[in-house]
C-alpha positions as CSV (number, residue, x, y, z in Angstrom):
1,X,72.8,98.6,85.0
2,X,71.5,95.0,84.3
3,X,72.9,92.7,81.4
4,X,71.7,92.3,78.3
5,X,68.1,90.1,78.9
6,X,68.2,88.1,75.7
7,X,70.6,84.8,75.7
8,X,73.2,85.3,73.1
9,X,72.2,82.0,71.5
10,X,68.9,83.6,70.9
11,X,70.4,86.7,69.6
12,X,72.6,84.7,67.2
13,X,69.9,82.5,66.1
14,X,67.8,85.9,65.0
15,X,70.4,88.0,64.2
16,X,67.9,90.4,61.6
17,X,65.1,90.6,64.3
18,X,64.3,93.9,66.0
19,X,62.3,94.8,68.6
20,X,61.5,98.6,70.1
21,X,63.6,98.7,73.0
22,X,63.7,102.4,74.1
23,X,61.6,105.1,72.7
24,X,64.2,108.2,73.4
25,X,63.2,111.8,74.4
26,X,64.4,114.2,71.6
27,X,67.9,115.2,71.9
28,X,68.7,112.0,74.1
29,X,71.4,111.1,71.2
30,X,73.4,114.3,72.0
31,X,77.1,112.7,73.2
32,X,77.8,112.4,76.4
33,X,80.8,113.7,78.6
34,X,82.1,110.7,80.5
35,X,85.2,111.2,83.1
36,X,87.8,108.8,82.2
37,X,90.8,108.0,84.9
38,X,93.3,105.4,83.2
39,X,94.7,104.2,86.7
40,X,97.5,102.3,87.2
41,X,99.3,99.2,86.1
42,X,97.2,97.6,83.5
43,X,94.2,100.3,83.7
44,X,95.4,102.4,81.0
45,X,95.7,99.0,78.7
46,X,92.1,98.1,79.6
47,X,90.9,101.9,79.5
48,X,92.1,102.4,76.1
49,X,90.4,99.3,74.9
50,X,87.3,100.7,75.6
51,X,88.4,103.5,74.2
52,X,88.9,101.7,70.7
53,X,85.3,100.1,71.2
54,X,83.5,103.0,71.9
55,X,85.0,104.9,68.8
56,X,84.6,102.2,66.4
57,X,81.0,102.3,67.3
58,X,80.5,105.6,67.1
59,X,79.1,105.6,70.7
60,X,77.1,108.8,71.8
61,X,79.6,109.3,74.3
62,X,83.3,111.5,74.5
63,X,86.1,111.2,77.5
64,X,87.6,113.7,79.8
65,X,91.0,112.1,81.0
66,X,92.7,112.8,83.8
67,X,95.9,111.1,85.3
68,X,95.4,109.8,88.5
69,X,97.2,107.8,90.7
70,X,97.5,105.3,93.6
71,X,100.3,107.3,95.6
72,X,98.5,110.4,95.5
73,X,97.3,112.1,98.8
74,X,94.0,112.7,97.4
75,X,91.6,112.7,94.1
76,X,92.5,116.1,92.7
77,X,89.7,118.7,92.8
78,X,89.5,119.2,89.1
79,X,88.8,115.3,88.8
80,X,86.1,115.5,91.5
81,X,84.8,118.3,89.5
82,X,85.0,117.1,86.3
83,X,82.9,113.8,87.7
84,X,80.2,116.1,89.6
85,X,79.9,117.7,86.0
86,X,79.5,114.8,84.2
87,X,77.5,112.3,86.7
88,X,79.2,109.4,85.1
89,X,83.0,108.3,85.2
90,X,84.8,105.4,83.7
91,X,88.0,104.3,85.9
92,X,91.0,101.4,85.9
93,X,92.3,100.2,89.0
94,X,94.3,102.8,91.3
95,X,96.9,100.8,93.7
96,X,96.5,101.0,97.1
97,X,99.6,101.2,99.3
98,X,99.7,98.3,102.0
99,X,99.7,99.8,105.5
100,X,101.8,103.1,106.3
101,X,98.4,104.9,107.1
102,X,97.8,106.0,103.5
103,X,94.3,105.5,102.9
104,X,93.1,104.2,99.4
105,X,91.6,106.7,96.8
106,X,89.5,103.6,95.5
107,X,87.7,104.4,99.0
108,X,88.2,107.9,98.9
109,X,86.4,108.6,95.7
110,X,83.4,106.5,96.6
111,X,83.2,108.8,100.2
112,X,83.8,112.0,98.6
113,X,81.0,111.4,95.5
114,X,78.8,109.1,98.1
115,X,78.8,106.7,95.8
116,X,76.8,103.9,98.5
117,X,76.1,101.3,96.6
118,X,78.3,98.9,94.5
119,X,77.3,96.1,92.2
120,X,78.8,93.6,90.4
121,X,77.3,91.0,88.4
122,X,78.7,87.4,89.1
123,X,77.8,85.4,85.6
124,X,78.9,82.3,83.3
125,X,79.8,83.2,80.2
126,X,78.7,81.2,77.2
127,X,82.1,79.1,75.8
128,X,84.2,79.8,79.2
129,X,84.4,76.6,81.1
130,X,83.8,76.6,85.0
131,X,83.1,74.1,87.8
132,X,79.6,75.7,88.1
133,X,76.8,76.4,85.6
134,X,73.8,78.5,85.8
135,X,75.7,81.1,88.0
136,X,74.0,84.9,87.5
137,X,74.6,86.5,91.0
138,X,74.6,90.2,91.9
139,X,76.6,91.4,94.4
140,X,75.2,94.6,95.7
141,X,77.7,96.4,98.8
142,X,77.6,99.1,101.0
143,X,80.0,100.9,100.1
144,X,80.6,104.3,102.5
145,X,81.0,102.8,106.1
146,X,81.7,99.2,108.0
147,X,85.3,98.3,108.5
148,X,86.1,100.7,105.3
149,X,85.1,103.7,107.8
150,X,88.8,104.5,108.2
151,X,88.7,104.6,111.9
152,X,91.9,103.6,113.5
153,X,94.3,104.5,116.4
154,X,96.4,102.9,118.5
155,X,95.8,102.2,122.2
156,X,99.0,101.6,123.2
157,X,101.9,100.4,121.9
158,X,101.4,97.4,120.3
159,X,97.7,97.6,120.4
160,X,95.7,99.3,117.3
161,X,91.6,99.5,117.8
162,X,90.0,99.7,114.4
163,X,86.3,100.6,114.4
164,X,83.4,99.4,112.2
165,X,80.4,101.6,112.0
166,X,77.1,100.6,111.2
167,X,74.1,103.4,110.9
168,X,70.8,102.4,110.3
169,X,70.3,105.3,107.6
170,X,73.1,103.5,105.3
171,X,71.5,100.0,105.8
172,X,68.3,101.0,104.8
173,X,69.6,103.0,102.0
174,X,71.3,99.7,100.8
175,X,68.8,97.6,101.5
176,X,66.6,99.8,99.2
177,X,68.7,99.7,96.5
178,X,69.3,96.0,96.5
179,X,65.5,95.6,96.8
180,X,64.8,98.3,93.9
181,X,67.3,96.5,91.6
182,X,65.5,93.0,91.9
183,X,62.2,94.9,91.2
184,X,63.3,96.4,88.2
185,X,65.6,93.8,86.7
186,X,63.2,91.0,87.3
187,X,65.1,89.3,89.8
188,X,63.4,86.9,92.2
189,X,65.3,86.7,95.9
190,X,67.3,89.0,97.6
191,X,69.6,87.3,100.2
192,X,71.5,89.6,103.3
193,X,75.1,88.6,104.1
194,X,75.7,89.3,107.8
195,X,77.4,88.2,111.0
196,X,74.7,88.8,113.8
197,X,75.3,85.7,115.5
198,X,78.7,87.5,116.6
199,X,78.3,91.4,116.0
200,X,75.1,91.4,117.5
201,X,74.3,95.0,117.4
202,X,76.5,96.5,114.4
203,X,75.2,93.2,112.3
204,X,71.8,93.0,113.6
205,X,71.0,96.5,112.4
206,X,72.0,95.9,109.4
207,X,69.4,92.4,109.4
208,X,66.6,94.7,110.8
209,X,67.1,97.3,108.1
210,X,67.2,94.8,105.6
211,X,63.7,92.9,106.8
212,X,61.9,96.0,107.1
213,X,62.7,97.0,103.6
214,X,61.7,93.4,102.1
215,X,58.2,93.9,103.6
216,X,57.6,96.3,100.9
217,X,58.7,93.8,98.3
218,X,56.4,91.3,98.7
219,X,56.6,89.6,95.7
220,X,60.6,89.5,96.1
221,X,61.4,86.4,98.5
222,X,64.0,87.5,100.9
223,X,66.7,85.1,102.7
224,X,69.7,85.9,105.6
225,X,72.8,84.0,105.4
226,X,75.9,84.0,107.6
227,X,79.1,84.8,106.0
228,X,81.0,82.3,107.0
229,X,78.2,79.9,105.2
230,X,77.5,81.6,102.7
231,X,81.5,81.5,101.3
232,X,80.7,77.6,101.6
233,X,77.6,78.0,100.1
234,X,78.8,79.8,97.4
235,X,81.8,77.3,95.9
236,X,79.5,74.3,96.5
237,X,76.4,75.6,95.0
238,X,76.4,78.9,93.6
239,X,73.4,78.6,91.6
240,X,71.2,78.9,94.3
241,X,72.2,82.7,94.9
242,X,70.2,85.4,93.5
243,X,70.6,89.3,94.6
244,X,72.7,89.5,97.2
245,X,73.0,92.8,99.6
246,X,76.1,92.8,102.4
247,X,77.5,95.4,104.5
248,X,81.1,97.0,102.8
249,X,84.0,94.3,104.0
250,X,81.4,91.2,103.4
251,X,80.7,92.3,100.0
252,X,84.1,92.7,99.1
253,X,84.9,88.9,99.9
254,X,81.5,87.8,98.6
255,X,81.8,89.6,95.2
256,X,85.3,88.3,94.3
257,X,84.6,85.1,95.7
258,X,81.7,84.6,93.0
259,X,83.8,86.4,90.6
260,X,86.0,83.2,90.8
261,X,83.4,80.5,90.4
262,X,81.8,82.2,87.3
263,X,85.1,83.1,85.6
264,X,87.6,84.8,87.1
265,X,88.0,89.0,87.9
266,X,88.9,89.7,84.2
267,X,85.3,89.0,83.2
268,X,83.0,90.4,85.5
269,X,81.4,93.8,85.4
270,X,80.5,96.3,88.0
271,X,79.9,100.0,89.1
272,X,79.6,102.3,92.0
273,X,76.3,104.4,92.4
274,X,74.8,107.0,94.2
275,X,71.9,109.2,94.2
276,X,73.7,111.9,91.5
277,X,77.0,110.1,90.2
278,X,78.3,106.4,88.9
279,X,82.0,105.3,88.5
280,X,81.8,102.2,86.4
281,X,85.3,100.2,86.4
282,X,85.9,96.2,86.6
283,X,83.5,94.2,89.2
284,X,86.3,92.4,91.3
285,X,89.6,93.4,92.2
286,X,91.9,91.7,89.9
287,X,95.4,91.7,91.9
288,X,97.1,92.3,89.1
289,X,97.1,96.1,88.5
290,X,100.1,96.0,89.3
291,X,101.3,92.9,87.5
292,X,104.8,93.6,86.0
293,X,104.6,91.1,83.9
294,X,101.1,91.2,82.4
295,X,102.0,95.2,81.9
296,X,105.5,94.2,80.1
297,X,103.3,91.9,77.8
298,X,100.9,94.1,77.0
299,X,98.1,91.1,77.9
300,X,95.8,92.6,80.8
301,X,92.2,90.9,80.2
302,X,90.1,93.8,78.7
303,X,86.8,91.7,78.9
304,X,85.9,93.4,82.6
305,X,85.7,97.0,81.9
306,X,84.4,96.2,78.3
307,X,80.6,94.8,80.1
308,X,81.4,97.5,82.8
309,X,81.4,99.8,80.2
310,X,78.3,98.4,78.6
311,X,76.9,98.9,82.1
312,X,77.9,102.6,81.8
313,X,76.0,103.0,78.1
314,X,72.4,101.3,79.6
315,X,72.9,103.8,82.9
316,X,73.3,107.0,79.9
317,X,70.4,105.5,78.4
318,X,71.9,104.1,75.2
319,X,70.8,100.7,75.5
320,X,71.0,99.8,71.9
321,X,74.8,100.5,72.3
322,X,75.2,98.4,75.3
323,X,73.4,95.3,73.7
324,X,75.7,95.6,70.7
325,X,78.9,95.5,72.9
326,X,77.8,93.0,75.0
327,X,76.9,90.7,72.1
328,X,80.4,91.2,70.4
329,X,82.4,90.2,73.9
330,X,80.2,87.3,74.3
331,X,80.7,86.6,70.9
332,X,84.5,86.7,71.1
333,X,84.5,84.7,74.8
334,X,82.3,82.1,72.7
335,X,84.4,81.5,70.0
336,X,87.6,81.1,72.1
337,X,90.4,82.1,69.6
338,X,91.3,85.1,71.3
339,X,91.5,84.7,75.5
340,X,94.5,86.3,77.5
341,X,96.2,84.2,79.6
342,X,94.1,84.1,82.9
343,X,91.2,82.6,80.1
344,X,93.4,79.8,79.1
345,X,94.9,81.8,76.0
346,X,97.8,83.6,74.9
347,X,96.0,86.6,72.9
348,X,97.5,90.4,74.4
349,X,94.8,92.9,74.8
350,X,94.9,94.5,71.3
351,X,94.3,91.0,69.9
352,X,91.1,90.6,72.1
353,X,90.5,94.2,71.3
354,X,90.5,93.5,67.6
355,X,88.6,90.6,67.8
356,X,85.6,92.6,69.6
357,X,85.9,95.3,66.7
358,X,85.5,92.6,63.9
359,X,82.4,91.4,66.1
360,X,81.1,94.7,66.1
361,X,80.8,94.5,62.3
């Protein structure tokens, strides 16, 4: 699920060089079924962009599309059955109602499929100016418990109790995933984000688990940082961070902060993975899933989901297609002619897609 390892400029300078990147097994080229959830608001625009690009590349995937919306009481059984069968899903954003006791379908999906690891890659794109350079942060977030456990009740009128649940089992497996990711992707440092100075038992258990797992990876440097100091360090010196492992709520905050630093939520890819299934989506919360103005102007930024779909292709062991897609998207950003409003341009979603399609040729 890592980004391509070769810098863009090196690939552009050597367009004809080839190397053996993937020796497939016979039959690995058979097209794979992927469950597709367009979602709400801008979701159909950005998932439609992915469909166009996949078709243009003749990528070995085909989509099983389902209508799911955030105001539903639950994810339909046929959708869950499709994901369990296909093992892989691509989705747009689902609106989460505010208050009212209605649970988030995004959270439900992660829990039903035990997608315990969220991964968001926040990095500088060549040609996209930001306040900080050399940012390449991977935020790995525990996805199934913590403050998202959904255990709330009103003790007496006017007093609500919300329970944060941290278990050794979930803490150890997210720590294992983070260190394994660092090991497999030639990353150098894993930093655990916590608030154990206040939540001594809950976050203390999370830290204890991270420390135990760190001992199994002596070649990887291990750090710890309190979440409030982490946010300050992110906005002042983000290049110091490499891989970050966090409990559920902190990961949401840290990933969105890092995304804003590196270019915005519209360009950051991500996914959620468990032992059996993976769901790929925009890495950081867009905050504009239901933005009527963007929807009417058909100007949603498709870059994040295009890069997430490249992660999906690599997950499916189609690395050449992933490289080709990433290179085309990065070329469009580098040229700077087609950018949506959130990146300082005036392009529509389709204009960005057309530019990516031209870059593929």
